[in-house]
C-alpha positions in Angstrom: -69.2 -52.3 61.2 -65.5 -52.4 60.3 -63.8 -49.1 59.7 -60.7 -49.4 57.5 -58.3 -46.6 56.7 -55.0 -46.5 54.7 -52.1 -46.0 57.0 -49.2 -44.2 55.3 -46.7 -45.6 57.9 -47.5 -49.3 57.2 -48.5 -48.7 53.5 -51.7 -50.7 53.9 -55.4 -50.4 54.6 -55.9 -51.5 58.2 -58.9 -52.0 60.6 -59.4 -48.9 62.6 -59.7 -49.5 66.4 -59.4 -46.3 68.5 -57.1 -46.3 71.5 -60.0 -45.4 73.8 -63.3 -47.2 73.0 -65.9 -44.8 71.7 -63.5 -41.9 71.3 -61.2 -40.8 68.5 -58.3 -38.3 68.7 -57.5 -36.6 65.4 -54.7 -34.1 64.7 -54.3 -32.6 61.2 -51.9 -29.9 60.0 -53.5 -26.6 59.5 -52.2 -23.5 57.8 -48.8 -21.7 57.8 -50.5 -18.3 57.7 -48.1 -16.5 55.4 -50.5 -16.0 52.5 -54.1 -16.5 51.3 -55.4 -20.1 51.4 -54.9 -22.1 48.3 -57.1 -24.9 47.0 -54.8 -27.6 48.4 -55.3 -26.3 51.9 -59.1 -26.3 51.5 -59.2 -29.8 49.9 -57.2 -31.2 52.9 -59.6 -29.5 55.4 -62.6 -30.9 53.6 -61.2 -34.4 53.5 -60.6 -34.4 57.3 -64.0 -32.8 57.8 -65.5 -35.7 55.9 -63.6 -38.1 58.1 -64.7 -36.4 61.3 -68.3 -36.3 60.2 -68.3 -40.0 59.3 -66.6 -41.0 62.6 -69.3 -38.9 64.4 -72.0 -40.6 62.4 -70.6 -44.0 63.5 -71.0 -42.9 67.1 -67.6 -41.8 68.1 -66.8 -38.7 70.1 -64.1 -37.1 68.0 -61.6 -34.6 69.4 -60.1 -32.6 66.5 -57.0 -30.5 66.9 -55.8 -28.4 63.9 -52.8 -26.2 64.4 -51.9 -22.7 63.2 -48.2 -22.1 62.3 -48.0 -18.4 63.1 -44.2 -18.1 63.2 -42.1 -19.2 60.2 -39.3 -18.1 57.9 -41.8 -17.2 55.1 -44.0 -15.1 57.5 -41.0 -13.1 58.6 -39.7 -12.7 55.0 -43.1 -11.4 53.8 -43.4 -9.0 56.7 -39.8 -7.7 56.1 -40.6 -7.2 52.4 -43.6 -5.0 53.3 -41.1 -2.6 54.9 -38.8 -2.4 51.8 -38.7 -1.9 48.1 -39.6 -5.5 47.3 -43.2 -5.0 48.6 -45.6 -6.7 46.3 -49.0 -5.2 46.2 -50.9 -8.5 46.1 -54.6 -8.6 47.0 -55.0 -7.7 50.7 -51.3 -7.0 51.3 -50.4 -4.2 53.6 -47.3 -2.0 53.6 -45.2 -1.9 56.8 -47.0 -4.9 58.4 -45.5 -6.5 61.5 -45.1 -10.3 61.2 -47.6 -11.1 63.9 -50.3 -8.8 62.4 -49.7 -10.4 59.0 -50.0 -13.9 60.4 -53.2 -13.0 62.3 -54.8 -11.4 59.2 -54.2 -14.5 57.0 -55.4 -16.7 59.8 -58.7 -15.0 59.6 -58.8 -15.6 55.8 -58.3 -19.3 56.4 -61.1 -19.3 59.0 -63.4 -17.5 56.5 -62.7 -20.0 53.8 -63.2 -23.0 56.1 -66.5 -21.6 57.4 -67.7 -20.7 53.9 -67.2 -24.2 52.7 -68.7 -25.9 55.7 -65.6 -27.2 57.4 -66.5 -27.7 61.0 -64.5 -25.8 63.6 -62.0 -28.1 65.4 -62.3 -28.9 69.1 -59.2 -26.7 69.5 -56.9 -24.7 67.2 -53.6 -24.0 68.9 -51.1 -21.4 67.7 -47.4 -22.3 67.7 -46.4 -19.1 69.4 -48.6 -20.0 72.4 -46.6 -23.2 73.2 -43.0 -22.2 73.5 -42.6 -23.7 77.1 -43.8 -27.1 75.8 -41.3 -26.9 72.9 -38.4 -26.1 75.3 -39.4 -29.2 77.4 -39.4 -31.4 74.3 -36.1 -30.2 73.1 -34.5 -30.8 76.5 -36.0 -34.3 76.6 -34.4 -35.1 73.2 -31.0 -33.7 74.4 -31.2 -35.8 77.5 -32.0 -38.9 75.5 -29.1 -38.3 73.2 -31.1 -37.4 70.1 -30.5 -33.6 69.9 -27.6 -31.3 70.4 -26.8 -27.5 70.5 -25.2 -26.3 67.3 -21.4 -26.8 67.1 -21.0 -23.1 66.3 -22.3 -20.2 68.3 -25.6 -19.8 66.4 -27.9 -20.8 69.2 -29.5 -23.4 67.0 -30.4 -26.9 68.4 -30.6 -29.8 66.0 -32.1 -33.3 65.9 -29.5 -35.9 65.3 -31.0 -38.1 62.6 -28.4 -40.8 62.8 -29.1 -41.2 66.5 -32.5 -42.6 65.6 -32.3 -45.8 63.7 -36.0 -45.6 62.6 -35.5 -42.3 60.8 -37.0 -42.5 57.3 -39.5 -45.3 58.0 -42.6 -43.2 57.4 -41.5 -42.5 53.8 -39.4 -45.7 53.5 -36.2 -43.9 52.8 -32.6 -44.6 53.9 -30.7 -41.8 55.5 -27.8 -42.1 53.1 -30.1 -41.7 50.2 -31.5 -38.4 51.5 -30.3 -34.9 50.9 -30.2 -32.1 53.3 -32.7 -29.3 52.8 -31.4 -27.2 49.8 -31.8 -23.9 51.6 -30.6 -25.1 55.0 -27.3 -23.7 56.5 -25.0 -26.8 57.2 -22.9 -24.9 59.7 -23.1 -26.2 63.2 -24.5 -29.6 62.2 -23.1 -33.0 62.7 -24.9 -34.2 59.5 -26.4 -32.0 56.8 -29.7 -33.9 57.2 -30.1 -32.9 60.8 -33.0 -30.6 61.2 -33.5 -27.6 63.5 -35.5 -27.9 66.7 -34.6 -24.3 67.7 -33.4 -21.5 65.5 -31.1 -19.0 67.2 -31.9 -15.3 66.8 -30.1 -13.6 63.9 -29.2 -10.0 63.4 -31.9 -8.1 61.5 -34.8 -10.3 62.6 -37.5 -8.6 64.7 -37.0 -9.0 68.4 -40.7 -9.8 68.7 -40.0 -13.0 66.8 -37.6 -14.5 69.4 -38.1 -16.0 72.8 -35.6 -16.7 75.6 -34.5 -20.3 75.9 -31.7 -22.3 77.7 -29.8 -22.2 74.3 -30.2 -18.5 73.7 -32.9 -16.3 72.2 -34.6 -17.7 69.1 -37.7 -19.4 67.8 -39.0 -22.9 67.3 -38.4 -25.1 64.2 -41.4 -25.9 62.2 -41.4 -29.7 62.8 -41.0 -29.3 66.5 -44.1 -27.1 66.8 -46.6 -29.9 65.8 -45.1 -32.5 68.1 -45.3 -30.2 71.1 -48.9 -29.1 70.4 -50.4 -32.5 69.6 -48.8 -34.0 72.7 -50.2 -31.3 74.9 -53.8 -31.8 73.8 -54.0 -35.4 72.6 -51.3 -37.0 74.7 -48.1 -38.9 73.8 -50.2 -41.5 71.8 -53.3 -40.7 69.7 -55.3 -42.2 66.9 -54.9 -40.3 63.7 -52.4 -37.7 62.3 -53.4 -36.2 59.0 -52.3 -33.7 56.4 -51.6 -33.2 52.7 -49.4 -35.7 50.9 -46.8 -32.9 50.4 -46.2 -32.9 54.2 -45.0 -36.5 54.4 -41.4 -35.5 53.9 -39.7 -33.9 55.6 -42.4 -32.5 57.9 -44.2 -35.6 59.1 -41.1 -37.8 58.9 -39.3 -35.4 61.2 -42.4 -35.1 63.5 -42.6 -38.8 63.9 -38.8 -39.2 64.5 -38.5 -36.6 67.2 -41.7 -37.7 68.9 -40.8 -41.4 69.0 -37.2 -40.6 69.9 -38.7 -38.7 72.9 -40.4 -42.0 74.0 -43.8 -41.2 72.6 -46.0 -43.7 70.8 -47.4 -40.8 68.7 -49.8 -41.5 65.9 -51.5 -44.8 65.4 -52.6 -43.9 61.9 -51.1 -41.5 59.4 -53.6 -40.3 56.8 -52.6 -38.1 53.8 -54.8 -36.5 51.2 -53.8 -36.2 47.6 -52.9 -33.0 45.7 -55.0 -30.8 43.3 -53.8 -30.5 39.8 -54.9 -28.3 36.9 -55.6 -30.2 33.6 -53.2 -32.9 34.7 -50.3 -30.6 35.7 -49.1 -29.4 39.1 -50.5 -26.0 39.9 -47.8 -23.3 39.8 -47.9 -19.5 39.9 -45.0 -19.4 37.6 -46.9 -21.3 34.9 -50.1 -19.4 35.6 -52.3 -22.4 36.0 -53.5 -21.9 39.6 -57.0 -21.5 40.8 -57.8 -20.3 44.3 -60.8 -21.0 46.5 -61.8 -17.4 46.1 -61.8 -17.7 42.4 -63.8 -20.9 42.6 -66.4 -19.1 44.8 -66.7 -16.4 42.2 -67.7 -19.1 39.7 -70.0 -21.3 41.8 -71.9 -21.3 45.2 -70.1 -22.7 48.2 -72.0 -26.0 48.1 -70.9 -26.6 44.6 -67.3 -25.8 45.4 -67.4 -28.1 48.4 -69.0 -30.9 46.3 -66.2 -30.6 43.8 -63.3 -30.5 46.3 -64.8 -33.4 48.3 -65.9 -35.7 45.5 -62.7 -37.7 44.9 -61.3 -40.4 47.2 -59.2 -38.4 49.6 -55.9 -40.1 48.7 -56.3 -39.6 45.0 -55.3 -36.7 42.8 -58.1 -34.2 42.2 -57.7 -32.7 38.7 -59.3 -29.4 38.1 -60.7 -28.7 34.6 -62.5 -25.6 33.3 -65.7 -27.7 33.3 -65.3 -29.1 36.8 -67.5 -26.7 38.7 -70.2 -26.9 36.0 -70.3 -30.7 36.4 -70.4 -30.3 40.2 -73.2 -27.7 39.9 -75.2 -30.1 37.8 -74.8 -32.9 40.4 -75.9 -30.6 43.2 -78.8 -29.3 41.2 -80.0 -32.9 40.7 -80.0 -33.4 44.5 -81.7 -30.1 45.1 -84.2 -30.6 42.3 -85.4 -33.9 43.9 -85.7 -32.4 47.3 -87.6 -29.4 46.0 -89.9 -31.7 44.0 -90.5 -33.8 47.0 -91.3 -30.8 49.2 -94.4 -30.1 47.1 -96.0 -33.3 48.1 -94.1 -34.2 51.3 -94.3 -31.2 53.6 -91.6 -32.3 56.1 -88.9 -32.4 53.4 -85.9 -30.2 54.4 -85.2 -27.3 52.1 -82.4 -28.0 49.7 -79.1 -27.0 51.3 -80.5 -26.4 54.8 -79.0 -28.2 57.8 -81.1 -30.9 59.3 -82.8 -30.1 62.6 -82.8 -33.7 63.8 -79.9 -36.2 63.8 -79.3 -37.8 60.5 -81.4 -40.9 59.6 -79.7 -44.1 58.7 -77.8 -43.9 55.5 -78.2 -46.6 52.9 -76.0 -49.7 53.3 -74.1 -49.0 50.1 -73.2 -45.5 51.3 -72.1 -46.8 54.7 -70.0 -49.6 53.2 -68.2 -47.1 50.9 -67.4 -44.7 53.7 -66.2 -47.5 56.0 -63.8 -48.5 53.2 -61.2 -45.8 53.6 -63.7 -43.0 52.9 -64.6 -44.0 49.4 -66.5 -40.9 48.7 -67.0 -41.5 44.9 -68.9 -44.7 45.7 -70.8 -42.9 48.5 -71.8 -40.2 46.0 -73.0 -42.9 43.6 -75.3 -44.2 46.4 -76.5 -40.7 46.9 -77.4 -40.2 43.3 -79.0 -43.7 43.1 -81.3 -42.6 45.9 -82.1 -39.3 44.1 -83.1 -41.3 41.0 -85.2 -43.8 43.0 -86.9 -40.9 44.7 -87.8 -39.2 41.4 -89.1 -42.4 40.1 -91.3 -42.9 43.2 -92.6 -39.3 42.9 -93.5 -39.9 39.2 -95.3 -43.1 40.2 -97.1 -41.4 43.1 -95.5 -43.8 45.6 -95.2 -41.3 48.5 -93.9 -43.9 51.0 -91.0 -44.8 48.7 -90.4 -41.1 48.0 -90.3 -40.3 51.7 -87.8 -43.1 52.3 -85.6 -41.6 49.5 -85.9 -38.1 51.0 -84.7 -39.5 54.4 -81.8 -41.3 52.8 -80.7 -38.4 50.7 -81.0 -36.0 53.6 -78.9 -38.3 55.8 -76.2 -38.6 53.2 -76.0 -34.9 52.4 -75.7 -34.3 56.1 -72.8 -36.7 56.6 -71.0 -35.2 53.6 -71.4 -31.7 54.9 -73.1 -30.5 51.7 -75.7 -28.6 53.7 -73.2 -27.0 56.1 -71.7 -24.3 53.8 -72.2 -20.7 54.4 -75.0 -19.5 52.0 -77.3 -16.6 52.5 -80.9 -17.7 53.5 -82.3 -15.5 50.7 -80.3 -17.6 48.2 -81.6 -20.8 49.7 -85.2 -19.6 49.5 -84.7 -18.4 45.9 -83.2 -21.8 44.9 -86.0 -23.7 46.6 -88.6 -21.5 44.9 -86.9 -21.9 41.5 -86.8 -25.7 41.9 -90.5 -25.8 42.8 -91.5 -23.8 39.8 -89.3 -25.9 37.4 -90.7 -29.1 38.8 -94.3 -27.8 38.2 -93.4 -27.1 34.6 -91.9 -30.6 34.2 -95.0 -32.2 35.6 -97.2 -30.2 33.2 -94.9 -31.3 30.4 -95.2 -34.9 31.5 -99.0 -34.7 31.4 -98.8 -33.1 28.0 -96.6 -35.9 26.8 -98.9 -38.5 28.3 -101.8 -37.1 26.3 -99.6 -36.8 23.2 -99.9 -33.1 23.2 -96.4 -32.7 21.7 -96.9 -29.0 20.9 -97.5 -28.1 24.5 -94.7 -30.4 25.6 -92.2 -28.7 23.2 -93.4 -25.3 24.2 -92.7 -26.0 27.9 -89.3 -27.3 27.1 -88.5 -24.3 24.9 -89.6 -21.9 27.7 -87.4 -23.7 30.2 -84.4 -23.7 27.7 -84.9 -19.9 27.2 -84.6 -19.5 31.0 -81.3 -21.4 31.0 -82.8 -24.7 32.3 -81.5 -27.9 30.5 -84.1 -30.7 30.5 -82.9 -34.3 30.0 -85.4 -37.2 29.5 -84.5 -40.6 31.0 -86.1 -43.9 31.9 -86.9 -42.4 35.4 -88.5 -39.3 34.0 -87.2 -35.8 33.2 -84.4 -34.2 35.1 -83.1 -30.7 34.9 -80.0 -28.6 35.5 -79.1 -25.0 35.0 -77.0 -24.1 31.9 -73.6 -22.8 32.9 -71.3 -20.4 31.2 
């Protein structure tokens, strides 16, 4: 077994060897809870959930930390707007909502989405506001080491001095002189416009509840500082993997790495970033009107189908959403469920489609393992899964119950590793889906007998009955398969 992952910092796929044998420490950036979760948030969470599940399958004890950014400019701005004439009556928005209440409300929405789509809870999920002392200590360490300074004006800000750290820009392979300062950042009090805030001094008009005492005056932490302080507290000054969306590479992760290494910390051994989600080849944008939210997806398809879709691409690639994407994912899930339902009629120990396995996952096929070991190549892993489904259906048609049982074990193991049986779905729905699958398979077997005896009228009648019920039957070399007609 050789696990290999792409490391953003070195720009190459490297062998993964954990710092502590048998254990993996993983930190990935969670939500800034200033609004409802969008599809990019959920894709990232599913990608790192797949990573966690695969590492656990490979026998590692995985400690996962996923942060919650519950203090931020956008959170304060949205709260302030709820008290004024600019209040937007968006779904779930509340008038006159304090920033901390707003943050907590949206945090619960993220947890609901994660749970619904089968994202395992992390080992710990720290909030930024609970780690102010650790942030003060890190700022002071950076000042003492000559990499940070109090603002040159009386603002109470503290900045990281990017020119004091000669490795600044290495994560994204940029030179300081080629960078621009943040377009919305106030340059006053900075030595260089590219310096970034570690501590933001309190400003008139801000709620006093959003500031904390510090050696540099009342204020609140900068975004980049929060993650460095939290990951160091729980995973140490050096840990295995830091993850997040590709959009966080710069400036967030670049700044995290710089301030942490400037403080003398080894920090992340691997940096892993998942790709973005686009809509018909274009970046999703509210102004264009081409966005689709997890909630909207869940109105169109069950959680398992949405998880299948959001997790089907190689994590580093762009995932493009098309109007037919969920229909295609539904057909794929139905092929898996159809096989398991069919097998359950003759193999009584077959797990119900979509249900979590009671026992540890059996061994996955070699092709699946090789794909997952190779930088989580989920598309190839899914190909191995569907190969096993086809082989299982062929074995059932031939009456080879031993081969069918082996296929069931392999399919169940792969579904377990991919988390496709971990989504929140009412038991009644699972029972109904299982019953539907059994009934359809019985009809297909009756049709197969009719075809074998050349009773074409009976065969066509069964097919027409299924089509009228919205069941699409496709004949292939391995027998008939079915899916539900969508739309």
